[in-house]
C-alpha positions in Angstrom: 119.2 100.4 89.7 119.4 97.9 86.8 118.0 97.2 83.4 114.9 95.6 84.9 114.2 98.3 87.5 113.6 102.0 86.8 113.0 104.7 89.5 111.0 107.8 88.7 113.3 110.8 88.8 111.3 112.5 91.6 111.4 109.4 93.7 115.1 108.8 93.0 115.9 112.4 94.0 113.8 112.2 97.2 115.5 109.0 98.3 119.0 110.3 97.6 118.2 113.4 99.7 116.7 111.3 102.5 113.3 112.7 102.1 110.0 110.9 102.7 108.7 108.5 100.1 105.6 106.3 100.3 105.1 103.2 98.1 101.7 102.5 96.6 100.4 99.3 95.1 99.0 99.1 91.6 96.6 96.1 91.9 94.0 98.4 93.4 94.1 100.6 90.3 94.2 97.8 87.7 91.8 95.3 89.4 90.3 96.8 92.6 88.5 100.0 91.3 86.3 100.4 88.2 87.4 102.3 85.2 87.4 105.2 84.5 87.1 106.2 88.1 90.4 104.4 88.9 92.4 107.0 87.0 91.0 109.9 89.0 91.4 108.0 92.2 95.0 107.3 91.3 95.7 111.0 91.3 93.8 111.4 94.6 95.8 108.7 96.3 99.1 110.2 95.2 97.8 113.6 96.2 97.0 112.3 99.7 100.6 111.1 100.1 101.8 114.6 99.0 99.3 116.2 101.4 101.1 114.1 104.2 104.4 115.6 103.1 105.9 112.7 101.1 106.6 111.7 97.5 104.3 109.0 96.1 105.8 106.0 94.3 103.2 103.8 92.6 104.8 100.5 91.7 104.0 98.4 88.6 105.7 96.3 86.0 105.5 97.6 82.4 106.8 95.5 79.5 108.9 93.5 81.9 110.5 96.5 83.7 109.8 97.3 87.4 108.7 100.9 87.7 109.2 102.5 91.1 106.9 105.5 90.6 104.8 106.1 87.5 104.4 109.0 85.1 101.0 110.4 84.3 101.0 108.6 81.0 102.0 105.3 82.7 99.1 105.7 85.1 96.8 106.3 82.2 98.0 103.0 80.6 97.6 101.1 83.9 94.1 102.4 84.6 92.7 102.1 81.1 94.1 98.6 80.5 93.6 96.7 83.7 92.8 93.4 82.0 96.2 93.5 80.3 98.0 93.7 83.7 98.5 90.4 85.5 98.1 90.4 89.3 101.7 89.8 90.5 102.7 88.5 93.9 106.4 88.0 94.8 106.7 84.6 93.2 105.5 86.0 89.9 107.9 88.9 89.5 110.8 87.0 87.9 108.5 85.4 85.4 106.8 88.6 84.5 110.1 90.3 84.0 111.6 87.5 81.9 108.5 87.3 79.7 108.3 91.1 79.4 104.7 91.3 80.5 102.7 93.9 82.3 101.8 93.4 86.0 100.1 95.1 88.8 101.7 94.6 92.2 100.0 93.2 95.3 100.8 94.1 99.0 103.4 91.4 99.0 105.2 92.4 95.8 104.9 96.1 96.4 106.5 95.6 99.9 109.6 93.7 98.5 110.1 96.1 95.6 109.7 99.1 97.9 112.3 97.7 100.3 114.6 97.0 97.4 114.3 100.6 96.3 115.0 101.9 99.8 111.4 102.9 100.6 110.3 102.1 104.2 106.6 103.1 104.2 103.8 101.7 102.1 100.1 102.6 102.0 97.4 100.2 100.8 93.7 99.5 101.4 93.6 96.3 103.4 96.0 93.4 103.8 95.4 90.0 102.3 95.2 87.3 105.0 94.1 83.9 106.0 91.0 82.9 103.9 87.9 81.3 105.3 88.1 77.5 105.2 91.9 77.7 105.2 92.1 74.5 107.2 90.9 72.7 104.1 92.4 74.8 101.3 95.6 76.1 102.9 94.7 79.4 101.2 96.8 82.0 103.0 97.8 85.3 101.3 101.5 85.7 100.6 101.1 89.2 102.0 101.5 87.8 105.5 104.7 85.8 105.0 106.3 88.6 103.0 105.5 91.2 105.7 107.1 88.8 108.2 110.4 89.1 106.4 110.3 92.5 104.8 111.1 95.6 107.0 108.5 98.0 105.6 105.7 99.7 107.6 102.4 99.0 106.0 99.5 101.4 106.6 96.2 99.7 106.0 92.6 99.5 107.2 93.3 96.1 108.8 92.4 93.1 106.7 89.4 92.6 104.5 86.4 91.4 106.5 85.8 88.7 103.9 88.8 86.8 105.4 89.3 84.8 108.6 90.3 87.8 110.7 91.1 85.9 113.9 93.4 83.4 112.0 95.1 86.3 110.2 95.9 88.0 113.5 97.2 84.7 114.9 99.4 84.3 111.9 100.9 87.8 112.3 101.5 87.1 116.0 103.3 83.8 115.3 105.4 85.5 112.6 106.4 88.3 115.1 104.8 91.1 113.1 103.8 94.0 115.3 100.3 95.3 114.8 99.7 98.9 115.9 96.3 100.5 116.1 96.3 104.1 115.0 94.2 105.9 117.6 92.2 102.7 118.2 92.3 99.6 120.4 90.2 97.7 117.8 91.6 95.9 114.8 89.7 97.3 111.8 88.0 95.1 109.2 88.5 97.1 106.0 84.9 98.4 105.4 84.3 98.2 109.1 86.0 100.3 111.8 86.1 97.4 114.2 86.4 93.7 113.2 85.5 92.6 116.8 89.1 91.9 117.7 91.7 94.1 119.5 95.2 95.2 118.9 98.0 94.8 121.4 99.6 98.2 120.8 98.2 101.7 120.1 99.9 104.8 118.8 98.4 108.3 118.7 100.6 110.1 116.3 102.6 109.5 113.1 105.7 110.3 115.1 105.0 107.5 117.5 104.5 105.0 114.6 107.8 106.2 113.1 109.5 105.8 116.4 108.5 102.2 116.6 110.1 101.6 113.2 113.3 103.4 114.3 113.5 101.5 117.5 113.1 98.2 115.7 115.9 99.2 113.4 118.1 100.0 116.3 117.4 96.7 118.0 117.9 94.8 114.8 116.3 91.7 116.2 114.4 90.6 113.2 113.4 91.7 109.6 109.7 91.7 110.0 107.6 94.7 108.9 105.1 96.6 110.9 101.4 96.8 110.4 99.8 100.2 111.2 96.0 99.6 111.3 94.1 102.8 110.5 90.3 102.4 110.7 87.6 104.3 108.9 85.7 106.6 111.2 82.6 104.9 112.7 80.3 107.2 110.8 82.0 106.5 107.5 82.2 102.7 107.7 79.9 100.5 105.6 76.5 99.9 107.3 76.9 96.8 109.4 73.7 95.2 108.2 74.5 95.9 104.6 78.0 94.5 105.0 76.9 91.3 106.6 74.3 90.7 103.9 76.7 91.3 101.1 79.3 89.1 102.7 76.9 86.2 103.0 75.7 86.6 99.5 79.3 87.1 98.2 80.5 83.9 99.8 77.6 82.0 98.3 78.5 83.5 94.9 82.1 82.3 95.2 80.9 78.8 95.8 78.5 78.8 92.9 81.2 80.2 90.5 84.0 78.0 91.9 86.2 81.0 92.5 89.3 80.3 94.5 92.9 81.5 95.2 94.0 84.9 94.2 90.7 85.5 92.3 88.7 85.5 95.5 89.4 89.0 96.8 88.9 90.9 93.4 85.7 88.9 92.7 84.2 89.7 96.2 85.2 93.3 96.0 83.6 93.5 92.6 80.4 92.0 94.0 80.4 94.4 96.9 80.8 97.3 94.5 78.0 96.1 92.2 75.6 95.3 95.0 76.0 98.2 97.5 74.8 101.0 95.3 78.2 102.7 95.5 78.6 102.5 99.3 81.4 99.9 99.3 83.3 101.9 96.6 82.9 105.0 98.7 84.3 103.4 101.8 87.1 101.7 99.8 88.2 105.0 98.4 88.0 106.9 101.6 90.0 104.4 103.6 92.7 104.2 100.9 93.0 108.0 100.9 93.1 108.1 104.7 95.9 105.5 104.7 97.9 107.3 102.0 97.7 110.6 104.0 98.8 108.9 107.2 101.6 107.0 105.4 102.9 110.3 104.1 102.9 111.8 107.6 104.6 108.7 109.1 107.3 108.7 106.3 108.0 112.4 107.1 108.5 111.6 110.8 110.7 108.6 110.0 112.8 110.7 107.6 113.3 113.2 110.4 114.3 110.6 112.9 116.8 109.0 110.6 118.3 112.2 109.1 
């Protein structure tokens, strides 16, 4: 595409042939999952996309070059050297490229880079959103504003329950971002199958989700993306009592340590992983794999509709 963007040959061929491709973020690998487990899980996430029938395209910045799809060696480098990879949102991309640094992409930056490459479906764990206390800090993830202007379908397990979920949903509504529940009327809360809030629309199959994207393209009324909220099964979610205790303790920890901004989510996830005896990590991995598989199936249906 250019000297600052390179596309993995398998991804490039699939896009040229109109086949299904799913974008994957790299922040979860560099900063969201512990090493060395992250390397194994990286293969599992890409494998889940393939099981859904699509080609995976993990996105990252290596030495100032955007990579749409990573080789095995590049995944090794990313997963083994997470501290050397800066967490990059959209506003950081130009600087990272100019300074020839390494970066892991967030939901926001993965979405825009996927769209630039011609990829319409993206799988992640949970969206960023409106942070608790936002009325004082104005701390709102760039994920939301980027999704509002980037026509990519994002498969996720809702938003992280550590956020202000009602305010996040209100933001998405104001920004005209459709939120679809996959076989659920409840909006999931990442570790939890039900955040206590509902979704307006529900789809039952990957084909229905793809049809929503196709219809929106045909209408061409706006450039917003689509959120497809895919919950963990009730019997696989984090125990509610454990979740609530960890959340309260984690929020108190942030205040003691003075953590704010983009460091909030990784610090809280780290605390959950350290304090739940592996349960939060288990739930995190399961929801990401489920989202990746579903994203692959939606991407296949969308490719068939637009062939």
